mmCIF file of the N, C-alpha and C atoms, coordinates in Angstrom:
data_MODEL
# 
_entry.id   MODEL 
# 
loop_
_atom_site.group_PDB 
_atom_site.id 
_atom_site.type_symbol 
_atom_site.label_atom_id 
_atom_site.label_alt_id 
_atom_site.label_comp_id 
_atom_site.label_asym_id 
_atom_site.label_entity_id 
_atom_site.label_seq_id 
_atom_site.pdbx_PDB_ins_code 
_atom_site.Cartn_x 
_atom_site.Cartn_y 
_atom_site.Cartn_z 
_atom_site.occupancy 
_atom_site.B_iso_or_equiv 
_atom_site.pdbx_formal_charge 
_atom_site.auth_seq_id 
_atom_site.auth_comp_id 
_atom_site.auth_asym_id 
_atom_site.auth_atom_id 
_atom_site.pdbx_PDB_model_num 
ATOM 1  N N  . MET A 1 1  ? -38.098 -134.152 46.707 1.00 0.00 ? 1  MET A N  1 
ATOM 2  C CA . MET A 1 1  ? -37.052 -133.157 46.789 1.00 0.00 ? 1  MET A CA 1 
ATOM 3  C C  . MET A 1 1  ? -35.736 -133.852 46.440 1.00 0.00 ? 1  MET A C  1 
ATOM 4  N N  . ASP A 1 2  ? -34.973 -133.245 45.558 1.00 0.00 ? 2  ASP A N  1 
ATOM 5  C CA . ASP A 1 2  ? -33.667 -133.786 45.188 1.00 0.00 ? 2  ASP A CA 1 
ATOM 6  C C  . ASP A 1 2  ? -32.628 -133.356 46.207 1.00 0.00 ? 2  ASP A C  1 
ATOM 7  N N  . TYR A 1 3  ? -31.690 -134.243 46.480 1.00 0.00 ? 3  TYR A N  1 
ATOM 8  C CA . TYR A 1 3  ? -30.619 -133.901 47.401 1.00 0.00 ? 3  TYR A CA 1 
ATOM 9  C C  . TYR A 1 3  ? -29.378 -134.718 47.067 1.00 0.00 ? 3  TYR A C  1 
ATOM 10 N N  . ALA A 1 4  ? -28.261 -134.271 47.601 1.00 0.00 ? 4  ALA A N  1 
ATOM 11 C CA . ALA A 1 4  ? -26.999 -134.992 47.451 1.00 0.00 ? 4  ALA A CA 1 
ATOM 12 C C  . ALA A 1 4  ? -26.256 -134.926 48.770 1.00 0.00 ? 4  ALA A C  1 
ATOM 13 N N  . ILE A 1 5  ? -25.535 -135.994 49.073 1.00 0.00 ? 5  ILE A N  1 
ATOM 14 C CA . ILE A 1 5  ? -24.660 -136.003 50.235 1.00 0.00 ? 5  ILE A CA 1 
ATOM 15 C C  . ILE A 1 5  ? -23.242 -136.157 49.699 1.00 0.00 ? 5  ILE A C  1 
ATOM 16 N N  . VAL A 1 6  ? -22.378 -135.224 50.068 1.00 0.00 ? 6  VAL A N  1 
ATOM 17 C CA . VAL A 1 6  ? -21.009 -135.179 49.562 1.00 0.00 ? 6  VAL A CA 1 
ATOM 18 C C  . VAL A 1 6  ? -20.060 -135.460 50.723 1.00 0.00 ? 6  VAL A C  1 
ATOM 19 N N  . PHE A 1 7  ? -19.109 -136.368 50.509 1.00 0.00 ? 7  PHE A N  1 
ATOM 20 C CA . PHE A 1 7  ? -18.144 -136.719 51.539 1.00 0.00 ? 7  PHE A CA 1 
ATOM 21 C C  . PHE A 1 7  ? -16.741 -136.335 51.102 1.00 0.00 ? 7  PHE A C  1 
ATOM 22 N N  . HIS A 1 8  ? -15.947 -135.857 52.039 1.00 0.00 ? 8  HIS A N  1 
ATOM 23 C CA . HIS A 1 8  ? -14.521 -135.655 51.834 1.00 0.00 ? 8  HIS A CA 1 
ATOM 24 C C  . HIS A 1 8  ? -13.835 -136.773 52.607 1.00 0.00 ? 8  HIS A C  1 
ATOM 25 N N  . ILE A 1 9  ? -13.110 -137.619 51.888 1.00 0.00 ? 9  ILE A N  1 
ATOM 26 C CA . ILE A 1 9  ? -12.473 -138.779 52.504 1.00 0.00 ? 9  ILE A CA 1 
ATOM 27 C C  . ILE A 1 9  ? -10.967 -138.595 52.444 1.00 0.00 ? 9  ILE A C  1 
ATOM 28 N N  . GLN A 1 10 ? -10.321 -138.795 53.591 1.00 0.00 ? 10 GLN A N  1 
ATOM 29 C CA . GLN A 1 10 ? -8.868  -138.664 53.668 1.00 0.00 ? 10 GLN A CA 1 
ATOM 30 C C  . GLN A 1 10 ? -8.327  -139.845 54.464 1.00 0.00 ? 10 GLN A C  1 
ATOM 31 N N  . ASP A 1 11 ? -7.374  -140.543 53.900 1.00 0.00 ? 11 ASP A N  1 
ATOM 32 C CA . ASP A 1 11 ? -6.776  -141.720 54.546 1.00 0.00 ? 11 ASP A CA 1 
ATOM 33 C C  . ASP A 1 11 ? -7.829  -142.758 54.927 1.00 0.00 ? 11 ASP A C  1 
ATOM 34 N N  . GLY A 1 12 ? -8.834  -142.930 54.071 1.00 0.00 ? 12 GLY A N  1 
ATOM 35 C CA . GLY A 1 12 ? -9.862  -143.927 54.302 1.00 0.00 ? 12 GLY A CA 1 
ATOM 36 C C  . GLY A 1 12 ? -10.905 -143.555 55.345 1.00 0.00 ? 12 GLY A C  1 
ATOM 37 N N  . GLN A 1 13 ? -10.879 -142.316 55.832 1.00 0.00 ? 13 GLN A N  1 
ATOM 38 C CA . GLN A 1 13 ? -11.824 -141.855 56.848 1.00 0.00 ? 13 GLN A CA 1 
ATOM 39 C C  . GLN A 1 13 ? -12.630 -140.683 56.297 1.00 0.00 ? 13 GLN A C  1 
ATOM 40 N N  . ILE A 1 14 ? -13.888 -140.598 56.679 1.00 0.00 ? 14 ILE A N  1 
ATOM 41 C CA . ILE A 1 14 ? -14.699 -139.432 56.321 1.00 0.00 ? 14 ILE A CA 1 
ATOM 42 C C  . ILE A 1 14 ? -14.274 -138.286 57.229 1.00 0.00 ? 14 ILE A C  1 
ATOM 43 N N  . THR A 1 15 ? -13.777 -137.207 56.628 1.00 0.00 ? 15 THR A N  1 
ATOM 44 C CA . THR A 1 15 ? -13.336 -136.058 57.421 1.00 0.00 ? 15 THR A CA 1 
ATOM 45 C C  . THR A 1 15 ? -14.363 -134.934 57.409 1.00 0.00 ? 15 THR A C  1 
ATOM 46 N N  . GLU A 1 16 ? -15.185 -134.871 56.356 1.00 0.00 ? 16 GLU A N  1 
ATOM 47 C CA . GLU A 1 16 ? -16.239 -133.862 56.263 1.00 0.00 ? 16 GLU A CA 1 
ATOM 48 C C  . GLU A 1 16 ? -17.389 -134.444 55.458 1.00 0.00 ? 16 GLU A C  1 
ATOM 49 N N  . ALA A 1 17 ? -18.586 -133.934 55.718 1.00 0.00 ? 17 ALA A N  1 
ATOM 50 C CA . ALA A 1 17 ? -19.756 -134.341 54.940 1.00 0.00 ? 17 ALA A CA 1 
ATOM 51 C C  . ALA A 1 17 ? -20.669 -133.137 54.771 1.00 0.00 ? 17 ALA A C  1 
ATOM 52 N N  . TRP A 1 18 ? -21.251 -133.004 53.583 1.00 0.00 ? 18 TRP A N  1 
ATOM 53 C CA . TRP A 1 18 ? -22.185 -131.925 53.294 1.00 0.00 ? 18 TRP A CA 1 
ATOM 54 C C  . TRP A 1 18 ? -23.461 -132.541 52.747 1.00 0.00 ? 18 TRP A C  1 
ATOM 55 N N  . ALA A 1 19 ? -24.585 -131.979 53.140 1.00 0.00 ? 19 ALA A N  1 
ATOM 56 C CA . ALA A 1 19 ? -25.877 -132.368 52.585 1.00 0.00 ? 19 ALA A CA 1 
ATOM 57 C C  . ALA A 1 19 ? -26.426 -131.154 51.839 1.00 0.00 ? 19 ALA A C  1 
ATOM 58 N N  . LEU A 1 20 ? -26.790 -131.358 50.588 1.00 0.00 ? 20 LEU A N  1 
ATOM 59 C CA . LEU A 1 20 ? -27.252 -130.271 49.725 1.00 0.00 ? 20 LEU A CA 1 
ATOM 60 C C  . LEU A 1 20 ? -28.643 -130.607 49.201 1.00 0.00 ? 20 LEU A C  1 
ATOM 61 N N  . TRP A 1 21 ? -29.577 -129.655 49.339 1.00 0.00 ? 21 TRP A N  1 
ATOM 62 C CA . TRP A 1 21 ? -30.958 -129.843 48.890 1.00 0.00 ? 21 TRP A CA 1 
ATOM 63 C C  . TRP A 1 21 ? -31.276 -128.874 47.768 1.00 0.00 ? 21 TRP A C  1 
ATOM 64 N N  . SER A 1 22 ? -32.109 -129.320 46.826 1.00 0.00 ? 22 SER A N  1 
ATOM 65 C CA . SER A 1 22 ? -32.494 -128.464 45.705 1.00 0.00 ? 22 SER A CA 1 
ATOM 66 C C  . SER A 1 22 ? -33.556 -127.448 46.110 1.00 0.00 ? 22 SER A C  1 
ATOM 67 N N  . ASP A 1 23 ? -34.366 -127.776 47.119 1.00 0.00 ? 23 ASP A N  1 
ATOM 68 C CA . ASP A 1 23 ? -35.448 -126.892 47.552 1.00 0.00 ? 23 ASP A CA 1 
ATOM 69 C C  . ASP A 1 23 ? -35.223 -126.525 49.017 1.00 0.00 ? 23 ASP A C  1 
ATOM 70 N N  . THR A 1 24 ? -34.423 -125.500 49.270 1.00 0.00 ? 24 THR A N  1 
ATOM 71 C CA . THR A 1 24 ? -34.060 -125.153 50.644 1.00 0.00 ? 24 THR A CA 1 
ATOM 72 C C  . THR A 1 24 ? -35.243 -124.615 51.438 1.00 0.00 ? 24 THR A C  1 
ATOM 73 N N  . ARG A 1 25 ? -36.209 -124.006 50.782 1.00 0.00 ? 25 ARG A N  1 
ATOM 74 C CA . ARG A 1 25 ? -37.384 -123.491 51.506 1.00 0.00 ? 25 ARG A CA 1 
ATOM 75 C C  . ARG A 1 25 ? -38.154 -124.640 52.165 1.00 0.00 ? 25 ARG A C  1 
ATOM 76 N N  . THR A 1 26 ? -38.419 -125.697 51.419 1.00 0.00 ? 26 THR A N  1 
ATOM 77 C CA . THR A 1 26 ? -39.129 -126.847 51.970 1.00 0.00 ? 26 THR A CA 1 
ATOM 78 C C  . THR A 1 26 ? -38.321 -127.491 53.089 1.00 0.00 ? 26 THR A C  1 
ATOM 79 N N  . TYR A 1 27 ? -37.031 -127.602 52.905 1.00 0.00 ? 27 TYR A N  1 
ATOM 80 C CA . TYR A 1 27 ? -36.153 -128.160 53.940 1.00 0.00 ? 27 TYR A CA 1 
ATOM 81 C C  . TYR A 1 27 ? -36.216 -127.321 55.211 1.00 0.00 ? 27 TYR A C  1 
ATOM 82 N N  . ASP A 1 28 ? -36.111 -126.006 55.075 1.00 0.00 ? 28 ASP A N  1 
ATOM 83 C CA . ASP A 1 28 ? -36.167 -125.108 56.235 1.00 0.00 ? 28 ASP A CA 1 
ATOM 84 C C  . ASP A 1 28 ? -37.518 -125.191 56.940 1.00 0.00 ? 28 ASP A C  1 
ATOM 85 N N  . GLU A 1 29 ? -38.605 -125.257 56.174 1.00 0.00 ? 29 GLU A N  1 
ATOM 86 C CA . GLU A 1 29 ? -39.938 -125.356 56.768 1.00 0.00 ? 29 GLU A CA 1 
ATOM 87 C C  . GLU A 1 29 ? -40.099 -126.665 57.537 1.00 0.00 ? 29 GLU A C  1 
ATOM 88 N N  . PHE A 1 30 ? -39.526 -127.732 57.005 1.00 0.00 ? 30 PHE A N  1 
ATOM 89 C CA . PHE A 1 30 ? -39.619 -129.023 57.678 1.00 0.00 ? 30 PHE A CA 1 
ATOM 90 C C  . PHE A 1 30 ? -38.927 -128.993 59.040 1.00 0.00 ? 30 PHE A C  1 
ATOM 91 N N  . TRP A 1 31 ? -37.751 -128.382 59.114 1.00 0.00 ? 31 TRP A N  1 
ATOM 92 C CA . TRP A 1 31 ? -36.959 -128.384 60.347 1.00 0.00 ? 31 TRP A CA 1 
ATOM 93 C C  . TRP A 1 31 ? -37.269 -127.219 61.281 1.00 0.00 ? 31 TRP A C  1 
ATOM 94 N N  . SER A 1 32 ? -38.150 -126.314 60.888 1.00 0.00 ? 32 SER A N  1 
ATOM 95 C CA . SER A 1 32 ? -38.457 -125.191 61.794 1.00 0.00 ? 32 SER A CA 1 
ATOM 96 C C  . SER A 1 32 ? -39.685 -125.469 62.643 1.00 0.00 ? 32 SER A C  1 
# 
């Protein structure tokens, strides 16, 4: 499964992070 982790960095600190998956159905099934 392809995925990406995206960070928003401000003043040298991570202020937000997002995890994005190409196959959300498989991801949802794994965590349910």
